[in-house]
N, C-alpha and C positions, 0 to 999 in steps of 0.2 A: 504493500500500500504506500509506504513512504517513497519507494523508488518511483512508483507510478505517479504519485503526487508531485515529486520533484520534476519528472518529465513534463507533466502538464503545466506546472508553473514556469518551467523553462520556455515552453512554447508561448505561453502568455506574455512572457517578458520580451521575447524576440520579435513577436508580431508587431507591436508598436514601433520598435526600432526599424523594422523593414519598411513600415509605412512611412516613417520619417525619411528614410533614405530615398524612397520613391518620390516623395514630395520634393526633397532637396534636388533630386535629379531633374524633375520636371521644371523646377524653378531655374536651375542652372541652364537648362535647354532654352528657356525663354528669356534669359538675360542677354539681350542683344548688345548691350553697351560695350561688352568686352570684344565683340567681333571687329576685326579690322575693317570690314565693309561698313560697319556702323560709324567708325571713326571717319571714314571717307565722306559719309553723309553729313556728319557733323561739320567737317571742314568746309563742305560746299555750302551748308546753311550759314555758317559763321561768315563766310566770304560775302554773303548777301546781307550781313548786318545782324544776324541772330546771335543772342548771347549764348555762349557755349555752355555755361553752367545750367541755364534754363533748358537748353536742348538736351543736355545729358540727362536731366531729370525726366524729361518726356520719354526718351528712348528707354531709360531704365524701367519705366512703368509699363512699357509695351509688353503685351503678352502674346506668345505664340498660340495660335488657334488652329488645332487640327481640322476643325470643321471648315475652315476657310480653304485649307489645302485640299480637303476632300471635295469641296464644291468646285474649285477651279480645275481640278484634275478629272472631274467626272466626265466621262465620254459625252460628247455633244449628241443631243438627240438628232435623229434623222431629220434632215431639212424638210419642213412641211411644204407641200405645194401651196400655191397662192390661195386657192379656195378654202384651205384649212387654216392657213396663217391669218388670213383676213378676219376669220371668225373670232380670233382672240381679241381683236381691238375694235372692230366695227360691230358693236352690240348696242341694243337698246339702252342698257344700263350705263355703258360708258358714254354714249351720246348724251343721255339725260344728265349725267354727271358733268359733262363738258358745258352743257347749256347752263346748268346751275352755277358752275364755277365762273362762267363768263358773266352771268347776271350779277353775281356777288361782287365781282371785281370790275364792273363796267367802267368806272371812271379811270382806274389805273390802266386798263387795257386800251381805252380810247386815247389816253395821253401818250402812252408808249408807242402805240401804232401810228399816231399822228407825227410823232417825233422821228420815228425810224422808217416808216413805210412798210413794216412787217405786219401783215393782217392779224387782227386779234385772234381769229379762229386758228391760225397756224400756231401761235404761241400756246393757246389753250390745248391744242391737240398734242403738241410735244409733251407738255406736262401730263396730259392724260395718258399717253402711251408709256411714258417713262415711269410714273409713280401713281397712276390713278388719281391725279389731282392732289398729290401730296399725302395720300393715304398709306402708300407703301414705299418708304424711302430708305429702308435698311435699318438693321438693329445692331450692327457691329460697330465697335469703336473704330474710327478711321485709322488711328495710330496702330491698332492691333492688326487690322487688315493689311495695311501697307507694309508694316514691319515684317509680318509673317511672309508675305509674298516677295518682299525685297530680299530677305535673308534665307528663306527656306524653300523657295520655288525657283530653282536655277533657270528653268526654261524661259522665264520672263523677268529675271532678276533685274536686268538693266533698266527696263521700263519702270518697274515699281520702285526701284531705288531712286530714280529721278522724281517720281511722284511723292515719295516720302520726304525728300528734300523740299519740294514745293509745299508740302503740307506743313512742315516745320516753319517755313518762312511765312506762309499765309496766317498761321495761327499766331505767330509772334507779332507780325505787323498789325494784325487786326485786334489783338488783345483777347481773342476768343480762347476759351479753355480747351486745349488740345485733347484732353482726356474725356471730355464730354461730347465732342462732336462725333456723330454717328453717320453711317452710310451703308452701302452694300458690301458684300464680301470682297469686292475688288476695290473698295475705297471711293466709289462714286457717291456724291453727296447731294442732299437737298431735293427740292421739288423737281429740278431739271437734271439731276444726276450728273453734276459736274465733277470731273476728276480735279485734283488740286491744281494741276497746271492750267486747266481750263478756267478754274475759278480765278486764278491770278491774272489770266489774260483777258477774260471776258465778263466776269461777274461784275455787276453794277448795282449800286443802291438806287432805289427809285427816288428817294429824297430823305433828307434828315438823318442819314447814317454816315458814320465814318467809313464803314466797310459794309459790303453787301451781306445780308443775312439770308442765304438761300435755303436755310434749314426751317425757319419758322415764319418768314415773311413772304407771303405770296406776291406782294408788290415787288420786292427785290428779285424774286424768282422770275417774274414776268419781264422785268427790265433786263435781267441777265440773259434770258433766252433770246430776246430780241437783239441784244447787243452781239450775241454769238452769231446770229443770222447775218447781221450787217457786216461783221468782220469776215464772214465767209461768202460774201458776194450777193446777198439778196438784193434784187432790184425792184423797187416799187412799181407796180402796174404791169410788170412783164408776166407772160404766161408761165404756168408750171408744167402742165402736161397736156397732151392732146390724144384722144382716142385714135386708133389707126387700124388699118387692115394690113395683114402681112402674111397670109397663108402661103404665099409663094416665095417669101424671102428666104435666102440661103441661111443655113445654120450659123455660118461665120459672122453674119451681120449682128448677131446677138451676143457676140463675144468681145465687144469693143470696150468693155469697162463702163464705168459710171459717168465719166466726163464727156459732155457733148463734143464730138469731133467733126461730124459730117453735117452738111446742111440738109434741110428738109427736102430740097430738090434732089440732092444726091441719094438720099435714103429712098425717095420715091422711085428713082431709077433702079435702085437695088431691090425693089419689091415691097417696101413698107411705106405707106403713105397715109397722111392724116385723113380722117373722115370728114373734117370741116375745113373751110378755107384757112390756110396758114401761110405766112410769109416763107417762100421757098429758100430764102437766103439765111434764115435763122438756123443756128446749129442746134442739133438735138441728138439724143441717144435713144436707140430703139430698145424696147423691152417686150418680152413675151412672158406672160404669166399663165401658169397652168390652172385650168378649170377642171371641174369633175368630168366634163365631156368635151374637152378641146383646149383652146388657148384664147386669150385676149391680148391685144397688142396696143402698145402705147408709145408715144414719143415724149421723152423727158427733156425739158429745156434747162437753161442755166439755173433757174430758181429750184427746179427739182434736184439738180445736182447739189445745191446748197443744203437742201434737207438731208441728203445723204452724207453730208459732212458731219452731221450729228451722230449718225450711225451708218456705217458703210454698207448699206443694204438697200437694194431697190424696193424690196417688199416692205421694209420698214418705212421708207419714204412714201410709198404709195398708201400705206395704212395711215400715216400722218395726214396725207393730203385728203383722203376720203373721209377720215374722221373730222377733219376741219370743215369740209364741205357740209357734212351732216349737221355739225354744230352750228355753222353759219345759217343753215336753213331752219334750224330749230325743230327739225322733225327727223324721222328715220327714213326719209325718202332716199331711194337708191340702195337700200339694204336688201339683200337677198332674203326671200321668204324663209329659207331653211336656216338662217342664222338664229341660234337660240340665245335667249337672254341669259346673262351670267349673274 
């Protein structure tokens, strides 16, 4: 009995010690401050005016999140055809949400649109597609997301290392608490899901702020999205897309990329032409979107290309455009009957 009791007591003694060692190991694994790469980030941030002691405290508090690594390494889902992809964003609920958001922020949208030339409905649609009008903005601390991916995800370490530096600079310059700012698992932030570099380049306060608050201020988010569009070439009053026919167009014509390179006239000669009168000298990009029983064809102009600068996907840009049209109309006109409410 004594020997058995001694054995049991020994196990009880060593169990907490093992747990402590595991905790210590986990903490050591997430202590990024000692990494040479972290020191390089600190050097780059200090070179832009950030206080080193402050930045060191921020990185020391950063935590490695396995869930972030799992999320970014997860195999991408099979690319959905257009008729399925569209149903994610062009729904009754999302349209109604956009109409409500537009009504709630009418004055701000009118002011920003008048100043920039970016239509209110385009701004609202971007916010609707990105975060469901601010409802789904991400729950990860940005410093954890960026540190984890900068230092423990070699595949894209260079990109996230730069974003981490930008994050330290923006938090320091703005006076925002770097440990309270949250975003997606990739570090995208706020209503419009700006990465830190995009925040520094394009975020803009609507009025009365020293720095843009894209996390809690819809006004600043609206101004920032519009500013992003202007910086990427949006031209007021110019067309975005035109429906086209192109059943006889060669496959290669649809492999030209997103940037308009050929004129409408040249594309018509190649077999894809607009369904309505269009200036034949305007440059456009042809797109073919898969339906359940065929294809639909579109010509995207420079303003469509600007939308793709927000997300490099033609289907994304078309979703933004069609959502914006439905919001502007204030109805669900143009929606397919088989689109279900979400």
